[in-house]
C-alpha positions in Angstrom: -6.1 -6.9 -2.1 -5.5 -4.6 -5.1 -3.4 -5.1 -8.1 -1.4 -2.2 -9.4 -3.0 -2.0 -12.8 -4.9 0.9 -14.3 -6.1 2.1 -17.6 -5.2 5.7 -16.3 -1.6 6.5 -16.2 0.1 8.0 -13.2 0.3 11.5 -14.7 -3.4 11.6 -15.3 -4.1 10.5 -11.7 -1.7 13.1 -10.3 -3.5 15.8 -12.3 -6.8 14.6 -11.1 -5.8 14.6 -7.5 -4.2 18.0 -7.7 -7.4 19.3 -9.2 -9.5 17.6 -6.5 -7.3 18.8 -3.6 -7.3 22.4 -5.0 -11.2 22.3 -5.3 -11.5 20.9 -1.8 -8.9 23.3 -0.4 -7.0 20.4 1.2 -3.3 19.6 1.5 -1.1 16.5 1.0 2.2 15.4 2.3 3.9 12.2 1.1 6.2 9.7 2.8 8.1 7.4 0.4 10.4 4.5 0.6 10.7 2.2 -2.4 9.3 4.9 -4.7 12.2 7.2 -3.9 10.3 10.4 -4.5 8.3 9.4 -7.6 4.9 10.1 -6.0 5.9 13.5 -4.9 7.5 14.2 -8.4 4.3 13.1 -10.1 2.4 15.7 -8.1 5.0 18.4 -8.6 4.8 17.8 -12.4 1.2 19.1 -12.3 0.8 22.9 -12.6 -0.7 24.4 -9.5 0.6 21.6 -7.2 2.2 24.2 -5.0 -1.2 25.2 -3.7 -1.8 21.7 -2.2 1.5 19.8 -1.8 3.2 20.5 1.6 6.2 18.3 0.9 7.6 14.8 0.8 9.9 12.7 2.8 12.0 9.9 1.2 12.8 7.6 4.1 14.6 5.0 2.2 16.7 3.7 5.0 14.6 1.9 7.6 15.9 3.8 10.7 14.7 7.0 9.0 11.2 5.8 9.1 11.4 6.0 12.9 13.5 9.1 13.3 11.8 11.3 10.6 8.3 9.8 10.5 7.7 8.5 14.0 7.3 4.8 13.0 7.6 2.7 16.0 11.1 1.3 16.2 10.0 -1.9 17.9 7.6 -2.5 14.9 10.4 -2.0 12.5 12.7 -4.4 14.5 10.1 -7.1 14.7 8.7 -7.0 11.2 10.9 -4.8 9.0 9.8 -2.0 6.9 7.5 -3.9 4.6 4.4 -4.2 6.8 0.9 -2.6 6.7 1.4 -0.9 10.1 4.6 0.7 8.9 2.7 2.1 5.9 0.0 3.4 8.3 2.5 5.0 10.7 4.4 6.6 7.8 1.2 8.2 6.5 0.2 9.4 9.9 3.7 10.6 10.6 4.2 12.6 7.4 0.9 14.4 8.1 2.3 15.6 11.4 5.8 16.3 9.9 4.2 18.6 7.4 2.5 20.8 10.0 2.3 24.5 9.3 1.1 27.0 11.9 -0.2 24.2 14.0 -2.1 22.4 11.4 -1.0 19.1 9.9 -1.5 18.3 6.2 -5.0 17.2 5.5 -3.8 13.9 4.0 -0.6 11.8 4.4 0.2 9.4 1.7 2.9 6.6 2.1 4.6 3.9 0.2 6.7 1.0 1.5 7.6 -2.3 -0.1 10.1 -4.4 -2.0 11.1 -3.3 -5.5 13.8 -6.0 -5.8 15.9 -7.5 -7.0 16.0 -9.4 -3.8 13.4 -10.0 -1.0 13.6 -7.8 2.1 12.9 -8.8 5.7 11.2 -11.9 4.5 8.9 -10.1 2.1 8.9 -11.1 -1.5 9.8 -8.8 -4.4 6.6 -6.9 -5.5 4.9 -6.8 -2.1 4.2 -3.2 -1.3 1.8 -1.3 1.0 0.4 2.1 0.3 -1.5 4.1 2.9 -3.6 7.2 3.1 -4.2 9.0 6.5 -6.4 12.0 7.4 -8.0 13.2 10.6 -10.7 10.5 10.3 -8.4 7.6 10.1 -6.1 5.6 7.8 -6.6 3.1 5.0 -3.8 0.7 4.0 -3.8 -1.2 0.7 -1.7 -4.3 -0.1 -0.4 -4.3 -3.7 1.2 -7.1 -5.5 3.2 -5.6 -8.3 5.2 -7.5 -10.9 8.0 -6.8 -13.4 11.4 -5.4 -12.9 12.4 -2.9 -10.2 11.4 0.1 -12.3 8.0 -1.4 -13.1 7.3 -2.3 -9.5 8.2 1.3 -8.4 6.0 2.8 -11.1 3.1 0.6 -10.2 3.5 1.5 -6.5 3.5 5.2 -7.3 0.3 4.8 -9.4 -1.3 2.7 -6.7 -0.7 5.4 -4.1 -2.0 8.1 -6.3 -5.1 6.0 -7.1 -5.7 5.4 -3.4 -5.6 9.2 -2.8 -7.9 9.8 -5.7 -10.4 7.3 -4.3 -10.2 8.9 -0.8 -10.8 12.3 -2.3 -13.8 11.1 -4.2 -15.3 9.6 -1.1 -14.5 12.8 0.9 -16.2 15.2 -1.5 -19.0 15.7 0.8 -16.8 16.5 3.8 -16.4 20.2 4.6 -12.9 21.5 4.2 -10.7 21.9 7.2 -9.6 25.3 8.5 -6.1 24.9 7.0 
């Protein structure tokens, strides 16, 4: 379990991942819930992001996670939106949703959780899941963020970008896809 703390701020991490994606000739698509577009905005703030960012989907309402991203409706009905499998399916779904000329985005990044002020679907405030998916699989990280709504959202966006940065560092030896 990771905690959303870092000595590197979100802007530095976003710049790092845009540089790494550009160097690797890979693309990213983002699916966001509680972060409301903050991850995508952080990436867009970096000059050159247009070479790597396919797009972002803010599926804030739970039913949109199913209709826009392909998250299993039965999973949502049984567990709500704050669940590791929901994060995984959001990350996988946004890769496919960002398909261009038959090729999905190389990476899908997703956030879901509870920013507060109240618990949701039995999940406590500050419980979030971030996920990264690519053709090789998916990794989901549980994050326990604290503070007010704004602090939880910022910590979640940073945790998602850090997860992407870690995946990119691990994937440096993989050859680029044909996209």
